[in-house]
N, C-alpha and C positions, 0 to 999 in steps of 0.2 A: 503496500500498500504507499502509498507516494505520501511523501509528508504535506502539512501544510502548506506551508510559504513555496511547495513543489506545485501545487495547485493554485495557490495566485499566479505564482509567475507562468505559468500555463496559459489560467486566462487573461493576461496581462497580454502576451505574446501572440497567441490563435485568436481570441474571438471577436477579436476585429472591432471590440470595441471602445479602446484605449488608443485611437492611431491617435486621438490629440493627446498633447506634452503634457496639458494643464490636468490634466484625469487622474490623479492618487485617490486610490480607497482612505475612504475616512476611518477613524474611529472605531466609531460605530457601529458601520458597515463591516468593518476587519473583524467585530467583537461574535457578530451577527455569523455570520463563512463559517469563525471556527467554533458554534457552535451546532455548527448542520455536522461540520465536519467530524465532530464526537457523538456527533448519533441526540444530539438534540432536538427536543421540539421549542420551536420558539417559535415568540413574538414582541414581536422590536414596534415600539414607541418611537418613531424620527418625523422633528419639524417638514411639513411642507418643503422643498426644494435644498433637501440635506441629500437622495441619490438612492431614495427606498426603491426603485423601478432596479438602477445597476445593478443592484442585489442577485437578482433571481436571474436577469439574463444573463447574467457568467454563469451560473448556476452548471449548464448545458458541459461542459469546462468545468468545470471547477470535478465537477463529479466523477466526469470518464477518466481527467489522470487519477485520483484519487483513488478509483475500481479497474485502475488499467484496462480502457478500453480502446478502442481501434475508435469510433467516430461520437462525437460530441451527444450526447444523449440528449432525454426530453423532457423540459418542466411542466407542468398545466398547471396554469393560474386562473384560476376563480376572481373577475371582476366583475363591479353592476353595472358600470356603464358603456354604451357601444362606441359613444365616442372616443373616452381617455383610450377604447381595445384599441382602435384601429388610426390613433392616432401613431399608440405605440408599437405596432406592425409598422406600417410606412417610416416609423424614424429606425424600424429593428430592419428595415425591408433595405432600402438604401446601403445600407452597411453589408448586406453582406447574405443577411443571417437567413433561415428558414424559419420563418414566423407566419403564422396567420391568428384568425381569430374566427369564433364559428358560433352560425345562428342558433338562436335562444333555443328549436328546436334539433340542432344537432347534425343535423344532414347536412347543411355544406358546410364550408370556412371558406373565408372571404382575404384576399390579401395581394401584394400591387410585387407586381409585373414591371420594369422600364420598360417605355414604350421605343424601339431602334429609332423611331423616325424625327419625334421632341426632344430623346432621353428624359422624358419626367413619368413619373411612377402612374400606372392607371391600376384601378380596381380590378381582382382577378377570381370567382370562382375557383375554390377548391372541393371537384369534387368525391362523395365521401369516399367511394373508392382509392383516392388517392391517401384520403386522413388514414386508412382502414393497413400502409404499411408501415405504418411511424419514423417518418425522416422526417419531421420538426421538431425543428428544437426548442421554439417558445409557440404553445398553443392558451390563446387566450376562450375565456370560454363560461357561460354567464351561470351563474349558478343554477337556475333552472335545466338547466342541458341536464345538466350531469343525471333529471331524472326518467330521461326519458330511454324509454327500453335499447334502441338501438345504438343509440348514447354505451351505452352501462355497456350492454356486450362487449361494443367496442374496446373498453375501459378495461373489461377482465381477457381479452386474449393475448396472448404472448405476446406478441409485438411491446403491447404498452405495458405487461405487468413485467417484462426483461429492462426493457427503455425507457422509463419515468425516473427519474431521481429525484423529484422536489413538487410537495405540492404546495403553493401559495395561494394564500386568502389574502386579497390586497386590497385596500380598506375595510379591514376589518371591524372597525363601528359600526358597519353598517345591518352587521348583525344584529346588535342592539337595537338599531333605529329603525330598522324596515325589516325583520324576521318573521316577530310575532301577528302583526296583520297586513304590509302592503307586498313583500315579497317572501311566503312563508320559509319556501323554498332553502334559505338562508342558512334556515337554525337547524339543516337536512346534513351540512357540510363537514360534518363533524365524522360520517361515514367514506365520508375519502379517506378519510387519517387510518381509520378500519379496511377498507380495501387494497391502500397502500402502505403497507405498514410496512415495509423494511425501507421504503422511501423516506427524504429529510420533509419536515412540514416547519414551514413559516407562515405562521399570519402577521399584516405589517396595516400598519395606522400612520397616522401622522396625530391625534388624541384618542387617548381610552383612559377610564377613570377606574382607582384600583378597582373598585367593584367590581367595573364591566369587563378587569380584564381576567381577575379571580373566576365570574361565570362565563367571560371563554373560554378559558382551559378546560371545563366542564363541555360546553358546548362541541366542540372542536376535539372529544377528546386524548384531546394532547396530556403524556405523564412527564412527572418531573419539566417541567417547562423552566425555559430558558428565558427572562427576559431581560430585552437590551431594551434599556429607556435613556434617551440623551436630554441634555437641556434644554428646553426650549426657549431658554433667552435669546436675543436678538443684539449684540448689540447697535446697533443701526439703525432697530426701529425701538422710538420714546415715544412718550406722549409730555408733553413740553407745556406752560403754561408762563404769557408775558404778561404784564400791565397793559392792559390798554391804556395811550394815548388819548390824554384827555381834548376835549369836541374845541375850539373859540367861534364863538360868532361875532364873523367879520360886522361890523360899525359901518 
C-alpha cells in the first residue's frame, strides 16, 4: 500500500487538477484526505471557498495509488442541485477528467464534449449502456436517483462494487433542512454507506451545528466519525461602524 505522501504526490502529478502552480492543498483538506486514507468515515465542515470540491475530485487518483490500481477509480457524489452538478462537470471536462451527472431518474447521464469547430464544450447525453461500463471517474447523482431500481442494480454490479472508491455527500446539511419534508430521499443516503461498506465515506458542508453533526452521523450510518471543522473566521470580511458626520444646513 502506498504511503499517504505518495498518494498526494500522485494526485498532484496525474489528476490534471493542479496545473496551476498556485493550487496548494490546505491544512483541513489534507486532514480530510488523511482520515479517508486511514479508512475513517469523515464529516468536514469547511467555509465556502475553502476548496471542498477539490478534496473529492482528486480521490479517483488518491485511492488508485493507495490500492495499487492501474486506472483512476470512481467517486459517487450525491448532490442536491442540477446547476451545481453541471457547473462542476463542465469544469472537470475542460481539464480532461471523465465526469458526468445523472438525471433524477438515473436513466442517462449528461457530460460535455469539445466541439472541434468552435472549441466550445457541448452538452452531450451519456446512454445508460455507457454508464454500465463504469468508466467515469466522477459521477454526480441526485439523492432520488439512488431509489431507482435500475440504477440500484447498476450500483450492485461488479463494475461499481470493485471500482467505487468513495461515497461523497455534498452539501450534507440539506439532509436536516430538506430531508423529512421536501426531499425525503435525503434521509436514505445512509444506505449507500452500507452498500459500499469498504469504500471511503465523506460528507461535506459549510455549515452545521454540533447537534446536526450528531444527527448526520446516525442518518449516514457512519462509525467512529472523524470531524474536520475549520474556523469560519475570514479576516477580510468584517463589520465596522463609523460615526455619521452631522449635516449642516446651508444658510
